[in-house]
C-alpha positions in Angstrom: -70.6 -5.1 22.8 -72.1 -6.3 20.5 -69.0 -6.4 18.4 -67.1 -9.2 19.7 -70.5 -11.3 19.3 -71.0 -10.2 15.3 -67.1 -11.4 15.2 -68.1 -14.3 16.3 -70.9 -15.0 14.2 -68.9 -14.4 11.1 -66.1 -16.7 12.4 -68.5 -19.9 13.5 -70.2 -19.0 9.6 -66.7 -18.8 8.2 -65.7 -22.3 9.6 -69.3 -23.9 8.8 -68.5 -23.2 5.3 -65.4 -24.1 4.8 -66.0 -27.6 6.0 -69.4 -27.8 4.0 -66.7 -26.4 1.1 -64.1 -29.2 1.6 -66.8 -32.1 2.0 -68.1 -31.0 -1.2 -64.9 -30.9 -2.7 -65.0 -34.8 -1.3 -68.4 -35.5 -2.9 -67.9 -34.3 -6.4 -64.3 -35.7 -7.0 -64.1 -38.3 -9.6 -61.4 -39.2 -11.9 -63.9 -38.4 -14.5 -65.8 -35.0 -14.3 -68.9 -33.6 -16.6 -67.6 -29.8 -17.0 -70.7 -29.0 -14.7 -69.2 -31.0 -11.9 -65.6 -29.4 -12.8 -67.2 -25.9 -12.8 -68.6 -26.5 -9.5 -65.7 -27.9 -7.9 -64.0 -24.5 -8.8 -66.7 -23.0 -7.1 -66.7 -25.0 -4.0 -62.6 -23.7 -3.7 -63.6 -20.4 -4.4 -65.8 -21.0 -1.6 -63.3 -23.1 0.6 -60.4 -20.5 0.1 -62.6 -16.9 0.8 -64.1 -19.0 3.8 -60.9 -20.3 4.9 -59.3 -16.0 4.6 -62.8 -15.4 7.0 -62.0 -17.1 10.1 -58.4 -16.3 9.6 -59.2 -12.3 10.0 -61.9 -13.1 11.9 -60.0 -15.5 14.4 -57.6 -12.3 14.4 -60.4 -10.4 15.5 -61.9 -12.1 17.9 -58.6 -12.5 19.9 -57.9 -8.9 20.4 -61.2 -8.7 21.2 -62.6 -11.2 23.2 -58.9 -12.2 25.9 -56.2 -10.6 24.7 -52.7 -12.0 22.1 -50.9 -12.5 25.7 -53.8 -15.3 26.7 -53.4 -16.8 23.4 -49.9 -16.8 23.3 -49.2 -18.6 26.0 -51.2 -21.7 24.9 -50.0 -24.9 23.3 -53.6 -25.2 22.1 -53.5 -22.0 20.3 -50.4 -22.9 18.6 -51.3 -26.2 17.6 -54.5 -24.7 16.2 -52.9 -22.0 14.6 -50.1 -25.1 12.9 -53.0 -27.2 11.9 -54.8 -23.8 10.0 -51.3 -23.6 8.3 -50.4 -27.3 7.4 -54.5 -27.0 5.4 -53.5 -24.2 3.7 -50.5 -25.3 2.5 -51.9 -28.8 1.8 -54.7 -27.1 -0.5 -52.4 -25.6 -2.9 -52.4 -28.6 -5.2 -55.8 -29.0 -5.6 -56.2 -25.3 -5.8 -53.4 -24.7 -9.0 -55.1 -28.2 -11.1 -58.5 -26.5 -10.4 -57.6 -23.4 -11.8 -55.8 -24.7 -14.9 -59.3 -26.4 -15.4 -60.5 -22.9 -16.0 -60.1 -22.4 -20.5 -61.9 -25.8 -20.3 -64.5 -24.9 -18.2 -65.2 -21.9 -20.0 -65.8 -24.0 -23.6 -67.8 -26.9 -21.5 -64.9 -29.2 -21.5 -65.3 -31.7 -18.5 -62.3 -33.0 -16.6 -60.2 -36.6 -16.9 -57.8 -36.8 -14.2 -54.7 -39.5 -13.9 -55.6 -42.3 -11.7 -52.7 -40.6 -9.8 -53.5 -37.5 -10.0 -57.0 -37.9 -8.2 -55.8 -40.5 -5.5 -53.1 -37.5 -4.6 -56.5 -34.7 -4.7 -58.4 -37.6 -3.2 -56.1 -38.3 -0.1 -54.9 -34.3 0.1 -58.6 -33.8 0.2 -59.6 -36.7 3.0 -56.3 -34.7 4.6 -57.7 -31.6 5.0 -60.7 -32.6 6.4 -59.5 -35.2 8.9 -57.3 -31.8 10.7 -60.3 -29.6 10.5 -62.2 -31.9 12.4 -59.5 -31.7 14.6 -59.2 -28.1 15.0 -62.6 -27.5 17.2 -60.7 -29.7 20.2 -57.9 -27.3 19.8 -60.0 -24.0 20.1 -62.3 -25.6 22.3 -59.3 -26.7 24.5 -57.6 -22.9 23.9 -61.0 -21.1 24.6 -61.1 -23.2 28.0 -57.2 -22.3 29.2 -56.9 -26.5 30.3 -57.5 -29.6 29.2 
């Protein structure tokens, strides 16, 4: 009987970490970064990816522990929520690849300088991710309640 509660709790913690890490990336991102700032963004991106995995795994687990897959598969809100998650995951690939490329420089203590176009692109992607993630609870609540 405790498993659904524990899994839901871990799911909510994952959601909070996901939002906090993407917000942290947004707040730290700028065209010129010190080595420490670049390393912090890289760490936040790792937290972002790990928390997204936690949200995904616990979300699937909750689906089976609570109302069952058939309940959720008949909910349009469920499909929209999954779509949001897929879009956000796809969007996050580009910034993550950039942040991974910084690793050799970060190891030796060098900062990063982003071209204006690249900075604007990453900034736009991160903002779009945050916006979509802020819409997700609307669809999750709709899904849980079964109707709007």
